[in-house]
N, C-alpha and C positions, 0 to 999 in steps of 0.2 A: 583443400583446406579442411580443417577439423571444425566441428561445432564448438563454439565458445564454451569453455568450461570454467565456472566460478571456482576459484581455489579457496581453501580454508584460510580465512584471514589470520587465524592463530598460527598456522604453518608459516605463512609469508612473514608474519611479525617475528617469528623465531629465527628467520634467516637474516642475520645481521651482516652487513657489508663491512669491509675493512675501514670504512669511514665512520662506522657506528650507526648509520641509518638502517632501517629495516627495508627489506625488499618490498613489503606491502606499501609502505609510504612512498618509496621511489616509483613504484608502478602506477600510483595515482597521479604523479607529476608528469611522467612521460613514458612512452612505450619502452619495453625492455626486451632485448634479445638475451635470454638466459641460457648460457652455454655450459652444460655439464661436461667436463673434460674427463678423458681417461687419465692415468697417471702420467706425470711429466716425462718419464723415461720412454714412453710409448711413441713409436714413430708416427702413429696416426694423431696423437695429441699434438705433437710438434707440427705436423702438417696442418692441422686445424688452426693452430696459433698463427702459422704463416698465412693461411687463407684469410683468416679474419683480419690480420694486420693489413693485408692488401685491400680489403673491402671496408675497413673501419671508417674512413672518411665518408664514403657513400652511405653507409648505414646511419652514421650520425647526422649527415645532411638531411636524411629523411625524418629526423626528429627523434630517433631511437637511441638508446644507450645500451652498450654491451656490458653484461655482468657475467663473470665467470664463476663457476662452482668447481672447486678442486679438492684434492685429498691431502694436500701438503700444508706445511706451515705458511703463514703469510709471507715470511722472509724468502723462503724458497720460491714461492709462486711469483713474487715480484721480480726475482732474478730471471725467471723464464719469460715473464711478460716483457721485461726490458730487452732480453736477448732477441725477441721477435718484434721489437718496435711497438710494443703495446704499453709503454710507460703510462703511469697514472690510471691503469685499469681498475675498475671496481671489481671486487671479488669476495667470495664467501668460502671460508675453509670448512670442509666437511670430512675430516679424516675417518669418521665412523660410517660414512655413506648413508646417514639417516635421511638427508634431503634427497639423495639419489633415489632411495627406496620410496619416499613419499611421492615422488613424481613418476613412479612406476618404472624406473630404470632398474633392470635386473642384472644379475651376475651372468656373464656370457658362458655358453657351453663350448665344447672343444671346436666345433665347426665355426661358430661365430668368431672365435679368437684365433684359431690356428688352421682353419680350412684352406683349401687351395687358393680360393679367391683372395683371402687375406694375405697369404704368402706372396702371391703375385703382386698385389698392391703394396705390400710391405717392402718388397724389393724396389719397386718403382719409387715409393715415397722415401724410403730409408737410404737407398744407395744412389739411385739415379738423381733424385731431387735433393739429396744431401741432408735429410733430416736426421739420419742416424738413429741410434738406439742408446738409451742411457739407463741409469739405475732405476729400479722400480720404486717409485715414490708414491705409494698408495696401494690400493687393492688392484692387482693385475687382472682380476676377473671382472671388474666393474665395467659395465657398458655405458657409453655416453648417450647424450641426447640434447636437443635444442628446443627451446620453447619461446614463442612470441607472447609476451604478457603485456596487457594494458588494463588499467583500472582493476587490478586484482583478478583478471580472467586470462586463461590461456586462450589465445585467439588462433594459434596454429602451432604445430609441433613437428619435429622430425625425431623419431625414435630409431636409433640405429638397429638394423637387423644383423649387421656384421660390424666388427670393430673397424673395418676398413671403409665403411660407407662415408661418403663425402657430401654433406648437405649443401644446399644453395641458401646461404645465409640472407642474401638480399631478398630473394623470393619469399622467404619466411616472413619478413617484416612488411611485405606489401599490405597485409591485412590490418596493419596498425598505422596507416598513413594519417598524419595529423591534418585536420581540416584547416584551410587557409582562412 
């Protein structure tokens, strides 16, 4: 677990969800699993959507809400969310990757994106698991990350070292359990 880090309220207030509400206001109401995705054509982005779709009910039963940050238009994002059983998802469009950068998510280098480990996992996720590859819908070099946020603070995070890394979303949210 990482040490809780207070985020800049102004930053979280500039992050407006597809519903018009700010991330800051939402994080005061309930814990948030903030998932910064790679572009929707990426095999690993598709795998992440599939993983989250399977775990969505368990994450929400813990009192948390999943919010995605993506690099596409809201219409395109909603098509992908629907494809993966994530209808009604809350999300933030960030085509210029300003919020990615503000959260410390960097552009990947050759090894992070195309190294042997990523190729092996890409074959497994793309071909064997059937997630495939699609058009690049955003910055193909942008690395993803996941943050557990509560009351405007990052309580835990997973910063991808490789594009192919696979976080444990449920474990990330354990730090934000709501008191009964």
